[in-house]
C-alpha positions, 0 to 999 in steps of 0.5 A, spaced: 500 499 499 502 506 498 502 512 504 497 517 504 499 523 502 500 529 507 495 534 505 498 541 503 497 546 508 492 551 506 494 558 507 491 563 512 485 566 509 487 574 508 481 578 508 480 582 501 481 590 504 475 594 503 475 598 496 478 605 498 472 610 497 472 614 491 471 621 490 463 621 491 461 628 491 461 632 485 461 639 482 459 641 475 459 648 473 457 650 465 456 657 462 449 657 458 448 657 451 443 663 451 444 670 449 449 674 453 450 667 458 458 668 456 461 673 461 466 673 467 466 668 473 471 666 478 470 659 482 473 657 488 473 650 491 475 648 498 479 655 498 482 655 492 481 658 485 479 653 480 477 657 474 477 665 473 476 669 467 471 670 461 468 664 459 464 662 452 457 660 451 456 652 453 463 652 456 465 647 462 468 651 467 468 645 472 467 638 472 471 635 479 469 630 484 471 630 492 471 625 497 467 630 502 462 635 500 466 641 497 465 648 499 464 652 493 464 660 491 462 664 485 463 671 484 464 676 478 469 681 479 467 685 473 460 688 469 460 682 464 455 678 467 455 670 467 449 666 466 449 658 467 448 652 471 451 649 477 450 642 479 452 637 484 452 630 485 452 626 492 453 619 489 459 620 484 456 623 478 450 618 478 445 623 479 445 631 479 441 636 482 442 644 482 446 646 487 443 651 492 446 658 492 445 660 499 447 668 498 443 669 491 436 672 490 431 670 487 431 673 480 427 673 473 431 668 469 430 661 466 429 655 471 435 652 473 440 657 471 444 662 476 446 669 474 453 672 477 454 679 475 459 685 478 453 690 478 446 688 477 444 688 470 444 680 469 439 678 473 435 676 467 440 670 466 437 665 472 432 664 476 437 665 482 442 671 482 449 673 485 450 680 484 454 686 485 460 683 485 458 678 492 461 672 493 456 667 493 456 660 496 453 654 493 451 647 497 449 640 495 443 638 497 443 633 503 441 627 500 440 624 507 436 629 511 
């Protein structure tokens, strides 16, 4: 009879590490495509200027994701008003909602757009307006109220 082979030891099972969570909170800011939407805009995220200058119609100014909800501020240092979209996502970009402008005033412009101007004559560029050179805060809607 042949001897019974010695079983090969099973190495200790090492658990697979949990995946590192990727950037979950996203911001997208884009100039609108309507008349007079092009203009000057400065965007500050988490204390750093990420975009500044004059922007053409339909230009994507910001399309970034972060591991925690970002602090977003917009301002127009000139009298060349800007109108466009400020969107946020709390699920890595799977779904998008309008960012809430904390300091903006209600305005007469198109739904879902925000107007940012150094004076006050671009208020018709968005349903919410950040005027007279003010720095306005944009926030993500809390997905888990």
